[in-house]
C-alpha positions in Angstrom: -54.9 -85.2 -18.0 -55.6 -81.8 -16.8 -54.8 -80.7 -12.9 -55.6 -77.3 -11.4 -53.4 -76.2 -8.6 -54.6 -73.8 -6.3 -51.8 -71.5 -4.5 -51.9 -68.7 -2.3 -49.5 -68.4 0.6 -46.0 -68.7 0.8 -45.7 -72.3 2.4 -47.6 -73.4 -0.8 -45.3 -72.0 -3.3 -42.5 -74.2 -2.0 -44.7 -77.3 -2.1 -45.9 -76.4 -5.4 -42.6 -76.1 -6.9 -41.7 -79.5 -5.7 -44.6 -81.1 -7.2 -44.6 -79.1 -10.4 -40.9 -80.5 -10.7 -41.9 -84.1 -10.2 -44.7 -83.7 -12.6 -42.5 -82.1 -15.4 -40.1 -85.1 -14.6 -42.8 -87.6 -15.3 -43.8 -85.8 -18.6 -40.4 -85.8 -19.8 -41.2 -89.8 -20.4 -43.0 -90.7 -23.4 -44.5 -93.5 -22.1 -46.0 -91.8 -19.3 -49.5 -90.1 -19.2 -49.2 -86.3 -19.8 -50.2 -84.2 -17.1 -51.2 -80.6 -18.0 -50.9 -78.2 -14.9 -52.8 -75.1 -14.6 -51.9 -72.9 -11.5 -54.0 -70.7 -9.9 -52.5 -68.0 -7.6 -55.3 -66.6 -5.4 -53.4 -63.7 -4.1 -53.6 -64.4 -0.7 -50.1 -63.3 -0.2 -49.7 -60.6 -2.2 -46.4 -58.6 -0.9 -44.0 -59.2 -3.6 -41.3 -60.8 -1.1 -43.9 -63.3 -0.1 -45.3 -64.1 -3.4 -43.8 -62.8 -6.9 -40.3 -63.5 -5.8 -41.1 -66.8 -4.7 -41.9 -67.9 -8.3 -39.1 -66.5 -9.9 -36.5 -67.7 -7.2 -38.0 -71.2 -6.9 -38.4 -71.6 -10.6 -42.0 -72.0 -10.4 -44.3 -72.0 -13.5 -46.0 -68.7 -13.4 -49.6 -68.8 -12.7 -51.6 -69.1 -15.3 -54.6 -67.4 -13.4 -53.8 -64.9 -10.7 -57.0 -63.9 -8.7 -55.7 -60.7 -7.0 -57.7 -61.2 -3.7 -55.7 -59.5 -1.5 -56.7 -59.3 2.2 -60.0 -59.1 4.2 -62.0 -60.9 6.7 -62.0 -64.6 6.8 -65.4 -65.0 5.4 -65.1 -62.2 2.6 -61.6 -63.4 1.6 -63.0 -67.0 1.4 -65.7 -66.0 -0.4 -64.2 -64.1 -2.9 -61.6 -66.7 -3.7 -64.4 -69.4 -4.1 -66.2 -67.2 -6.6 -63.1 -66.7 -8.7 -61.9 -70.4 -8.4 -65.3 -71.5 -9.5 -64.9 -69.3 -12.8 -61.9 -70.8 -13.3 -62.8 -74.5 -12.9 -65.9 -74.0 -15.3 -63.6 -72.6 -17.9 -60.8 -75.3 -17.7 -62.9 -78.6 -16.5 -59.9 -80.2 -14.9 -59.7 -84.0 -14.2 -58.6 -82.9 -10.6 -58.0 -79.9 -8.4 -55.3 -79.7 -6.1 -55.0 -78.0 -2.8 -52.4 -77.8 -0.2 -52.2 -77.2 3.7 -54.6 -75.1 5.6 -55.2 -71.8 4.5 -58.4 -70.0 3.3 -57.1 -70.7 -0.6 -57.2 -74.4 0.4 -60.8 -74.2 1.4 -62.0 -72.4 -1.4 -60.5 -74.4 -3.7 -61.8 -77.7 -2.1 -65.3 -76.5 -1.7 -65.4 -74.8 -5.5 -64.3 -78.2 -6.9 -66.8 -80.2 -4.6 -69.5 -78.2 -5.6 -68.8 -78.6 -9.3 -68.5 -82.4 -8.7 -64.6 -82.2 -9.9 -62.1 -84.5 -7.4 -60.3 -82.8 -5.1 -56.5 -84.0 -3.9 -55.5 -82.5 -0.5 -52.0 -82.2 0.2 -51.0 -82.4 4.0 -54.4 -84.0 4.7 -55.2 -85.1 8.4 -53.4 -82.4 10.1 -55.2 -81.5 13.4 -54.2 -79.2 16.4 -57.6 -79.8 18.0 -58.3 -76.2 18.4 -61.4 -74.9 16.2 -60.5 -71.3 17.3 -57.9 -71.4 14.6 -59.1 -70.7 11.2 -56.5 -73.2 9.8 -57.9 -75.9 11.9 -61.7 -75.3 10.3 -60.0 -75.1 7.0 -58.0 -78.4 7.0 -60.7 -80.0 8.5 -63.6 -78.9 6.0 -61.2 -79.7 3.2 -60.2 -83.3 4.2 -64.2 -84.1 4.4 -64.8 -83.2 0.5 -61.4 -84.7 -0.8 -61.2 -87.6 -3.2 -57.4 -88.1 -2.7 -55.7 -87.3 1.1 -52.2 -87.3 0.9 -50.8 -87.3 4.5 -47.2 -86.2 5.4 -47.2 -88.6 8.6 -48.7 -91.9 10.2 -50.2 -89.6 12.9 -52.3 -87.7 10.2 -53.5 -91.0 8.8 -54.5 -92.1 12.0 -56.5 -88.6 12.6 -58.6 -89.4 9.5 -59.1 -92.8 10.6 -60.8 -91.3 13.9 -63.2 -89.1 11.8 -64.0 -92.0 9.7 -62.3 -91.0 6.6 -60.5 -94.2 5.2 -61.0 -94.1 1.2 -58.3 -92.4 -0.6 -55.7 -91.8 2.1 -52.2 -92.3 1.3 -49.3 -91.8 3.5 -46.7 -90.2 1.2 -44.4 -88.3 3.1 -44.1 -84.5 3.4 -43.3 -82.4 0.2 -41.6 -79.7 2.6 -38.9 -82.4 3.1 -38.6 -83.2 -0.5 -38.1 -79.4 -1.4 -35.8 -78.8 1.8 -33.4 -81.8 0.3 -33.4 -79.9 -3.2 -33.2 -76.3 -2.1 -30.8 -76.8 0.5 -28.0 -77.3 -1.9 -29.0 -73.9 -3.5 -29.3 -71.7 -0.5 -27.8 -68.3 -0.5 -25.4 -67.7 2.2 -24.6 -64.2 1.5 -27.4 -63.0 3.7 -25.3 -63.9 6.9 -22.7 -61.0 5.8 -25.5 -58.5 5.0 -27.1 -58.9 8.2 -23.9 -58.7 10.1 -24.3 -62.0 11.8 -22.4 -64.9 12.5 -23.7 -68.7 12.7 -25.0 -69.8 16.0 -25.1 -66.5 17.5 -28.4 -65.4 16.5 -32.5 -66.4 16.9 -34.7 -66.3 13.6 -38.1 -65.3 14.6 -41.5 -65.0 12.8 -44.6 -64.2 14.1 -48.0 -64.1 11.9 -50.7 -66.1 13.0 -54.2 -64.6 14.0 -53.9 -66.4 17.5 -50.9 -64.1 18.6 -51.4 -61.2 16.4 -55.0 -60.4 17.1 -54.6 -60.7 20.8 -52.4 -57.6 22.0 -51.6 -59.6 25.5 -50.1 -62.1 23.6 -48.3 -60.0 21.1 -47.0 -57.7 23.6 -45.6 -60.8 25.5 -43.7 -62.4 22.6 -42.0 -59.1 21.9 -41.1 -59.2 25.7 -39.6 -62.7 25.0 -37.8 -61.7 21.7 -36.2 -58.7 23.5 -35.1 -61.4 26.4 -33.8 -63.9 23.7 -31.6 -61.0 22.1 -30.0 -60.5 25.6 -29.5 -64.1 25.9 -28.4 -65.3 22.6 -27.0 -62.2 21.3 -29.1 -61.0 18.4 -32.6 -61.5 17.2 -33.5 -61.5 13.5 -37.1 -60.8 13.2 -38.7 -61.5 9.5 -41.6 -59.2 10.1 -44.8 -60.6 8.0 -46.6 -57.7 6.5 -49.8 -58.4 8.4 -47.9 -58.1 11.6 -46.3 -55.3 10.6 -49.1 -53.5 10.0 -50.9 -54.3 13.4 -47.6 -53.1 15.3 -48.0 -50.0 13.5 -51.7 -49.4 14.1 -51.4 -50.1 17.8 -48.4 -48.0 18.2 -46.1 -51.3 19.7 -42.7 -50.4 19.6 -39.7 -53.0 19.0 -36.8 -53.1 21.2 -33.9 -51.8 19.1 -32.1 -55.2 20.2 -34.3 -56.8 17.7 -33.0 -56.5 14.0 -36.3 -56.4 12.0 -36.3 -57.4 8.2 -38.7 -58.1 5.5 -39.3 -61.9 4.6 -36.6 -63.3 3.1 -36.3 -65.3 -0.1 -36.6 -68.7 0.4 -33.1 -69.9 -0.3 -31.7 -66.9 2.2 -34.3 -68.3 4.7 -32.6 -71.7 4.5 -29.3 -70.1 5.6 -31.2 -68.5 8.2 -32.7 -71.3 9.6 -29.8 -73.5 9.3 -27.3 -71.2 11.1 -29.4 -70.0 13.9 -28.9 -71.1 17.4 -32.7 -71.5 17.4 -36.0 -70.8 15.8 -38.9 -68.9 17.8 -42.0 -69.0 15.6 -45.7 -69.5 15.4 -45.3 -70.9 11.7 -46.0 -74.7 11.1 -44.0 -74.9 8.3 -41.0 -73.1 9.9 -41.4 -75.6 12.9 -40.9 -78.4 10.3 -38.1 -76.9 8.6 -36.1 -76.1 11.7 -36.5 -80.2 12.4 -35.1 -80.9 8.8 -32.1 -78.9 9.3 -31.5 -79.5 12.8 -32.2 -76.3 14.6 -34.1 -76.2 18.1 -37.4 -74.4 17.7 -39.5 -72.5 20.2 -42.8 -72.8 19.1 -44.9 -69.7 19.6 -48.1 -71.8 19.9 -50.2 -73.7 22.5 -50.7 -76.6 20.4 -49.1 -77.7 17.1 -50.3 -80.1 14.5 -46.7 -81.5 13.8 -46.5 -83.2 17.0 -43.5 -85.4 16.1 -41.3 -82.3 16.4 -42.7 -82.1 20.2 -42.1 -85.9 20.6 -38.4 -85.8 19.2 -37.8 -82.8 21.5 -36.7 -80.6 18.3 -39.4 -78.0 19.1 -41.0 -76.6 22.5 -44.3 -75.4 23.1 -43.9 -72.2 24.5 -46.8 -70.2 23.3 -46.8 -66.6 24.9 -45.4 -67.6 27.8 -42.6 -65.4 28.8 -41.7 -67.9 31.8 -41.7 -71.0 29.3 -40.0 -69.0 27.0 -37.1 -68.1 29.5 -36.8 -71.8 30.7 -36.4 -73.0 27.1 -33.7 -70.3 26.4 -31.8 -71.3 29.8 -31.9 -75.1 28.7 -30.6 -74.1 24.8 -27.7 -72.2 26.5 -26.7 -74.7 29.2 -27.0 -77.5 26.7 -29.7 -78.9 28.6 -31.7 -79.2 25.5 -30.7 -82.1 23.4 -33.0 -82.9 20.6 -33.2 -86.4 18.8 -33.0 -85.6 15.2 -32.5 -89.3 14.1 -36.3 -89.9 13.5 -37.6 -90.1 10.2 -41.4 -89.3 10.8 -41.6 -87.2 7.6 -40.9 -89.7 4.8 -37.7 -90.5 2.8 -38.0 -87.4 0.1 -40.2 -88.7 -2.4 -43.5 -87.5 -1.5 -43.9 -85.8 -4.8 -43.2 -88.7 -7.1 -45.6 -90.8 -4.8 -48.2 -88.1 -5.3 -47.9 -87.9 -9.3 -48.0 -91.7 -9.5 -51.0 -92.1 -7.3 -53.0 -89.2 -9.3 -51.9 -90.9 -12.6 -53.2 -94.4 -11.6 -56.4 -93.2 -10.3 -57.4 -90.9 -13.2 -56.2 -93.2 -16.2 
């Protein structure tokens, strides 16, 4: 059985590493149907810190195809990916195409396969923020509606699909990111705390990359103001600056306060250490919002809505958007001890999503 896996962005590399490891374990047993996996890297994330280094660090098999798409407008980037992925699929003729999440790489892969009548498996299916202005929301909805297997990370995502009339091929398997965190947490690199001269529980880790924040300068300015206030309140803010955000800040001549320590995106094993030892996280990343929950670190989510509503319900995350008042209130609650998340819930499964996905695909494709 042959599977083509399409990845293009940092969170997808982590999920792909987790599933590839499960496939390798499956293949190690002679009685099992052998799975041949071909990895396609679209190049959506092309900065070495967000792409190439991940394959080395996480021991992901090197991509068989690197499309080198790079940046561009939503339509142009997706169109280039669609064309090149179609070429790969016509060459490889897999039994299944596998996509992750909600990026342009996800949508391009799903559309290319569907048009060639190749079954599509969508991992992280059913997530909804219910904001169609977000490109990620459009990507995930369209990908779900052309998929044959919809692997859901939460019961909420199953319900979302039911409301859209999608019930065939839906499987609640849990969250691959949780699988990955359980595995990589044991390998975390703690040296970064010393190299950045920071102490556990005395800093905030921040990231900003979503178009809803970076493409609206009033929101971006407000978020930078909130980060500056956070540094004054907590003592230190570490801003892992996405290349796209760095470019926008430079073009608009935005100045970042000296109280904020700016770093390049860290390798994943160092990021786990930063996440686990932070007083809190400030981010617009859905993946990091969830990772903070896994590591029991409070998260101020710099968005107005989220598809990961379980983190809101258990109190591990607070939606503050670009609102400086909401952010200040959340920081005050953090410092006073009034903010008390409930980390006892297990909404993302038991850490065996990769095995469940592998078993489902092999059973269905025999």
